[in-house]
N, C-alpha and C positions, 0 to 999 in steps of 0.2 A: 333748755338747760337741764342736763341729767344730773342725778345725785349719786351715781355709782362710784364716783371718785372725786376727791377734793385735790385741786392743784393750787396751793396757797403760796404766793410769792411775797416775801417781805423785802423791801428795798430801802436803802438809806446810803449813808456814807461810810467808808472804811473807818472804823473807830466808834461807830454808833451802836455796836453790840448786835449787829445783824446775825452774825454767825452763831453766837451763843444763844440768842433768843430762838433762832430757828431750830437748833439742836434740842432745846428743852421742849419746844412745841412738838417736834417730831417724836420725841420720846413719850410725851403725854399721849399722843395719838396711838403710838404703838401699845402702850399700856392699856389703852381703851379697847384693844383687840384688832386694830387695823394693821394692814401691811404698809410699809413705808419705803419710799425712795426719795433721796434729796439730790439736788443739783446746785452747785455753788458757782457764782460768777463774781470775780473781784479784780480790781485794778492792782498794778504793781506800785502801790503807794502805801506808806505807813498809815497815814490818816487822810481822809477825804477821798473823793472819787466815787463814782456810782458803783455800788455793790448790791447784789441780791442773792437770796437763796430760795429755791423752790422746794416745797415739801409736798410730795404726792402721796396720798393716802387712799386706800381702797380695801374692801373686803377681800377681793381677789388678789393674787400675787402680782406685784409690780416689779418689773425687771429693768426699768429704764426711766429716764425723765419723760414727762408726758409730752403731748402735742399741744403746745401753748399752755395756758393756765386759766383758771376761772375766778381767782380771788387775789386782789392786790392790796397789800398794806404798805402804803408809801409814807415813810417817815420824813423824807427830805434829807439833805446832806448838811448836817450841822457843822461840818468842817470844810465847807466849800471855799475854794481859793478866792473866787471872785463872783459874787452873786449878781452879775450884770449880764444882760443879753449880749452886749458888744465885747465881752471878754473873749480872749483867744479861744478858750474851750467852752464858750457859752456860759449860761447861768447854771453852774453846777448844783446850786441849792435845790433846783426843781427837777433835776434829771432823774432822781429815783421814781418820780411820777411820769414825766413826759417821755423818757426813753424806754418805758416798759409797756406802753399802750399798744404797740403794734402786735404784740403776741397775746394780748388779752382776748379770750374767747367772747363771742357774741353772747350777751346776756350776763356777762360777768359782773362781779362786785368790786367796787373800789372804796377803800377807806383811806383818807389822807389826812395828814396833820395840818389843819388850818392854822395852828399856832405858829407854824413855820412857813407854810406855803399859802400865800395870799391869792385873792381872786385875780389880781393883776398879772400874776405869773401863769395863770391857767386859762388864758383867753379862749382857747378853742376846745377846752375840755367838754363843756356842755354840748357843743355841736357834735363832737365825736361820740359822746355818750348817747345822744338821741339816735345817731346813725346805727350804733351797734347794740342798742338796748342795754347799755351798761347802767348799773344801779350805783349811784355815787353817794357816799356818806361822809361828808367832812366832819371832823371832830378835833377839838382843841386838845390834842394829846399832850403837848408840851405844857400848856397851862394847867391841865389837870395834875400832871406829875409834879409841877412846881408847887402847887397848892397843898398837896398831900404828902410830898416827899422830896424827891430830887428830880431834876430834868431828865437824867439818864433813865428814869423809870417810865418814860413815855412809851418804851417798848412794851412794858407790862400793860399799860393802858391799851395799847394796840391789840395785844392778845386778848384782853378782856372784851374789847369791841368785836373782835373776830368770833369769840365764843358766843356772844349775844346774837350776832347775825347768822350763825350756823346752828344755833340751838345746841351748843356743846356744853356738857357737864364740866364745871370747873374743878371737880375733885382731883383728877389726875394732875392738873397744873399746880394746884395748891400743894399736893403731895410732893411734887418735885421741888417746889420752892422751900418747903419745910426741910427737905433733905440737904439743900445747898445754902440756906440762909438761917439766920437766927437774930434774936433781939429786935432792935428798932427797925433795921433794914427789912427783916421779914414782915413785921407788922405793917410797914408803909407799903410794901409791894402787894400784900394781900388786900389792903384797903383800896389801893388804886385799881387793882384787878376787879374788885367787886363794884366800885363806883362806876368804872368805865362800862362794865357789863350792864349795870342798872340803867345808866344814862341812855345807852343805845336801845335797850329793851323798851324804854318809854316812848321811843319814836315809832312811826309807822313804817313797816317794811314794805318794799316794792319788789323784792326778788323772791325766787323760790329755791335758791341753792341752800342745801342743808348738809349737815355732817353725814357722811356715808354710814350705813348700818354695818356694824361690826359682825353681825351674825353671831355664831358660836365662839368667835374669837380664835385664839391660837391653841393648837393642840399641845404645845409644850412651851417652856420658858424661852423668851426671845431676848436677844441682845441687839443693840443698834451699833453697827460697826462700819468703818470705812475700809478700803483696801489697805491703807497705811496701817491701820490697827491690826488687820489680819496678818500682814507681813511681819509686823513686830511680834505678835503672839506666836506665829509659826516659828520664828527664829528662836524665841525663848524656849518653846516646847521642844524644839529639836536640839536643845542643849547649847545654843550660842551664849557665851559668857563674856564676849569682848566685842565692842564696836568702837570704831574711830571715824571721825568725820568732820566736815566743815559745813556750816549751814548754807543751804541754797534751795530756793523754792523750785518745785514742791517736795523734794526729798526730805526737807527738814522735818516733816511730820513723823516719818519713820524714825529718824535720828532722835527726835525729842521723846517719843513714846519709849524707845529702847533705853534712853538715858534715864528716864524716870523710873523704869521698872527693873533694870538689870541689877542694881545694888541689892534689891530684895532677894535675889537668887545668888548672891555672892559674885556677881559679875562686875565688869568695869566698862565705863564709857569715857572716851577721851575726845574732846574737841581740840583739833590741832590747827596749825597755821595755814594749811592749804590741802588740796585734794591729793597731791602727790604724796605728802606725808601721811595722809589718812590711809591710803591704800597700802603704803609701805609698812605702816605700823600694824595693820591687820595681818599682813603677811608674816611679820615677825611674831605676832601673838599666835598665829596658827602653827608656825614652825616650832614654837616652844611648847605646843601641846594643848592649846585652847581652841574651841570652836569660835571662829572670828568672822566678822563681816565689816563692810564699809559701804559707801555709796555716794551718789551725788545726782545732779541733773545737768543736762546739756554740756556747757563748757567745762564744768567741774569734772564730769566724767572723762572728758577729753584728756585732762591732765593725768588721769589714771592709766592711760595707755601704756606707759613705760613699765610701771609696776605690775600691770596685768600680764604683760609679756614675761616678766620675771617669774610670776607665779606659775605660768604655763611651763617654762623650761625647767624651773626648779621643782616642779610638780608638788607645789605647796597648796593644800586645799584652801579655798577662799570663796566666800559668797559676797557678791556685790549687788546692790540694787541701783537701778537707773530709772529716775522719774522723768519721763519725757515732758518737754514743754516746747512751745513754738519757737523755732530758731530761724535762720542761723544766728550765731553769736548770742547776744542777750535776747534778741527777738521779742517775744511777748511772754515774759517769764511767769505770768499767772494764768495763761490760757492753755487749754489742752491741745495736744497734737501728737501724732504718731510718726514723727519724722526721724527718729533716732534708731530705727530698726537696723538699717545697714551699718550705721556707726557701731552699734553694739556687737553685731555679728563679726565685723572685720577689723575693728581697731586693734592696735598694737603691731608687733613686728613679725614678719614671716607668716607661716601657715598657722591659722588660728586653731586652738585646741581647747574648747570651752563648751559649756552648756548654757542655753538661753531659754528661759521660760517667759511667757507673756500672759499672765492670768487674766481672765475676763470678768471674774466676779470676786467678791470678798471671800467666798468659800474656796475658790480656786487659788486665790492669793495665799491663803493659809496653807492649803494642801501643797501647792507647788513650791512655796518657800521651804517647807519641810523636805520636799524632794530635792531641792537645790542643795541643802546641807548634806543630805544622805549621799547624793552622787558626788559632790565635791570631796567628801572625806572617804568615800569608798574607792574613788578612782583618782584621787590626788589631782584635781583639776579645778580651775575656777568655774563657778556657776553664777549666772547673772539672772536676776529677776527684773524684768522690764515692764514698766507700767507708765501711767501718765497722770496728770493732775485730776482728770475726771475720776478714774478709779480710786486714786489716792485720797480724794476729798469727799466723794459722795458717800452718803450713809444709806444703809439698807438693813432691815431687820432680818436676822439670821437665827436659826435654831441654836440655842446654847450648846446643844450636844455636838455641834460641828467642832467645837473646840475642846470637847471632853475626850482627850486622847492621852495616852501615856507619854511622858517625856522620853527623849532618846539621848543619853549622854555619850553614846559610843563615838569614838574617834575614828571608826572605820578600819581601814587596812593598816593597822599598826601591830608590829610584832611585840610579844612579851620578851622579857630578858631571857627566859628559858629558850624561846624560839630563836632569839638572836644568837645564842651560844652555838646553835647548830647551823646558822645561816652562812652563806658564802662570804668570805672575807678576803681582801687583798693580802699579799704577803706582809705588807706593812702593818696589818692589823685593822685596817679600815673596813667597815661594813660595806658591802656592795649594794648600796641603796638603789642604784639605777641599773639593775641587771637587764640584759637584752631580752630575756625569756620570760617576762612578767605575764602572769595569767590574765588574759583579757586586756593586755596592755599595762596592767598594774604591777609594779614592783613594790612590795610592802615597805613601809618606812619605819624608822625608829624615832624616838623623841629624845631631845638633848638630855643627857644625864643618865640614860639607860646604859648599863654595862654591855659592852660589845656592840654598841650602836653608833660609834663615831664614824662620820662621813663628812665630805666636803659639799658645800652648796655654792653654786656660782651661776651667773647669768650667761656664761659662755656654754657652748656645747661641751659635754663632759663624758668621761668613761664611766664604767659601773661604780667606781668608788668616789666619783665626783671630781676628779682631776680634769682640768681643761684638756680637751682633745679635739684636733682637727683631722683625725684619721677618717678617710672617706667611708670605710666599712662601718666604723663605729657610728658615724653620722647617720648613715642609712638605717642601721639597726635601731638607734634611739628614736629617730623620727617615725619610723614605721611602728614602733611600739607605742609611742604617744598617740599617734593617729588611730591606732587600733582601739583605743578607749572609746571613741565615738561610735564605732560599730557595736561594741559591747553595751554601751549605754542605750543605744537605740533598741537593742534587743531587750534590755531590761524594761524600758518604758513600754514597748509593745506588748510585753508579757504581763504587765501590771494593770490592775483596775484603777487607773488614774482618771481624773476628770479633764484630761488635757484636750480631748476633742469632744465636742458636744454636737450631736446631730439632732435637729428638731424640725418639725414636730415629731414626737416619739413614734407615731404610727408610720412615719416616712422612712424609718430606719430599714435599710435593706431594699427599699422600693426605688424603682426608677421614677424620676420626676422630670418634667420638662425643663424647669429652671432651678438653679441653685444660687444661694447667696453665701459668700465666704468672707470671713473677717478675722481679726485677731485682737486680743486685748480688750480694752474697755468698751468696745462697741458691741460686744457679744449679746448682751441683754436687749439692746436697741434693735439689733438685727432680728433677734428672736421675736420681738413684738411686731416688727414689720412683716415677718413671715406669717404671723397669725392674722394680720390685717389682710394680706394678699390672699391667704387661704379663704377668708370669709368672702372675698370678692371672686372666688372661683378659680384662682390661679393654682397651677400644680407646681408648688415651690417647696424646697427644703433648704436648710442652711447648715454650715459647718463653722465652728469657732476653732481656730488653730491656736493652741496655747503653748505647745513646746515647739520651738522654732529651730533649735540647733542642739543635737542632730535633727535634721528635718524629718518629719513623719511621712515619708514618701508613700508608704502603703496606705495609710489612712486617707491622705489627700487624693491619691490616684483613685482609690475605690469610690470616694465621693464624686469626683469629677466624671468617672465612668458612668455614674448613675444618673447624670443630668445631661441635657443637650447643650445648655449654655450656663455660664456662671458669672455673676456680677460680684466683683471683689470690692468690698466696702472698707475704706480706711481713711483716717484723718491725716493725710499728707498730700503734697502736690506731685510726687514722683512715683506713686503706685508701687511702693516698696515691697509689700506682701505679694502682689501680682508678679513683680520682677523676680522675687526669690522663688516663687512657685515655678515660673517658666525656666529659671536657671536649674532648679533641682529635677524637674520632670521632663523638660526639653521639648515635648511635642504637644503641649496643651494651649499654645498661644491663640489658636483659632477659637477656643472655647471661652476665653477669659476677657471680659471687659471690666472697666473700673468705674466706681462712683467715689469721688474724692471730695473731701471738705477740709479746708485749711484757713478758715476765717476767724479762728479763735473760739468757736462754739461747736460743741459736739452735735452729732446727728440727733434728730427726733425720729421716732418710728414712722410717722406719717410721711415725713420727708423722704425716707428711703422707699417706702411703698409707692409714693407718687412719682419719684424719679424712675423707679423700675417700670412703671406703666408707661411713662413718657418715652424712655429710651429703648427698653427691651420690647415692649408690646406696641409702641407707636401710637398710644392713645393718651388722653389726658391733656393737661395744660402745657404751656410753654415751660422749657427747662428753668429750674431755679437759678437765680443769680448767686446763691450761696454754695452751690456744688458744681463739680466739673465731671462730665462723663467722657471717658476715653474708650472708644470701641475696641473690639477684639482685633487682633492682627488680621489684616486682609479684608476687613469690613469697609 
């Protein structure tokens, strides 16, 4: 058992405080100088059902969930529907312990709440512990919490036990408690924390796992953020002051963060009756002169197809966020998947005219959300930020300076009243909002209420002043102008220093390698760590994370593919959607691309990608994993 990183998993039932406890523990570790990455797994139930959070902590940078884990704090499910073995879903009370054992590393540590989980429930635990050299420490966490406070404080007792077993200083944990609690509640939690730590320290340890050394700590102030937080912060910093939406997992996180913070900046958040109304309301707010956004997940975004088409033909700026989850239909609403790529690229009516970003990290989520607003308002086009439950919910420490940027209140290509006075107008006095000769496809707009800015807006094809028109020449001119925007936007992105494509390892940039890995969105950090593992094993590998997907970055992807002999495309869906998009856009690369797919509700682990690479690409290693699917290149 090595001590270079801690992979701590806390498991219990939904409603047992697993998420909040893990966040506080992760923040305490970050303040201790360690780098953090978390992974959350939860069922689609309000209360009850097995849930866990992994907290990975190390002195070195961590970019992904780990390969398995080495410390389990199992609280049991206090909201179990039926704690009987013959129940339809089995004994849910013990699942936070029994369903986590398969991924516990050899030599790992287990702390479980014997106040809830009895010996009769854990008949084979001792045998499995001996086989895997696990070190098991039962502790009556519930009884301790009841005696000195309240039962819900058994989480605090579990953290105290963790600190004792890892040799962790309680100061960062106590500091967080003092920031969030006061009075009797604070006193009880501090007491339970100390008692649990002391009780465990009085026992004889049999393991050698300890808290990783933080070394010199962080060079600058850190913040612990999720992709959802980064999207919300990017929106606010880019001047968004209106959001409308309807709750739907996992997009709800962005909607909630925006709703909590917008009033502080003079903004408005509206929860409406459905997703059609949400998108339509955002279009109205944008037309009136506000920077506006909306969003949803899965089926909710499907309802936005009609207003999305309206925004495209009316050329009303709009930012939408789409949080992917496992489908079709309701599917598995709390599990990550990347199956909505084609849906987001092509939904609505006729020829699509939009921008799609798929950030791979919290930093990219912030940066590309700001880009989405800039491009939407400069080019009068919808821009979509596509992510999934993994990126939206996982936490990572990020330099605070990432978010230290000037706000941008600009509404983009909008004429002033002085400019409107000299702009082309129809004989009736209407402003020619939709001129055929817009620069880069953009015909500048006016805002309602501006003098000389009156024009018509419709979902029908229209002439320059907005009147409905089915004239063939006008149709061709308007469609060509709107489609020209994508060419201009691609040139803008290619000429900017964005984080949209990340090639790693850095020393591989510009070098030809034997193999390439390509991915999009939330798997970027996992693929990067897989490349590092493969490089350590002597493989000539580099990887590309594709983050701007429409307009497609043809030059970047072709350059990458030209530099490798074969490329494995890693994505969380069953139909290889990124691979299909790449073949559609580039046309002649099918013989180079194979796929590694995963769609069982769990994201990839770095070792899983590395092992499957060796098995399928190099023909060495173990049998293929039952959790993934390999699709060979065309012609293989």
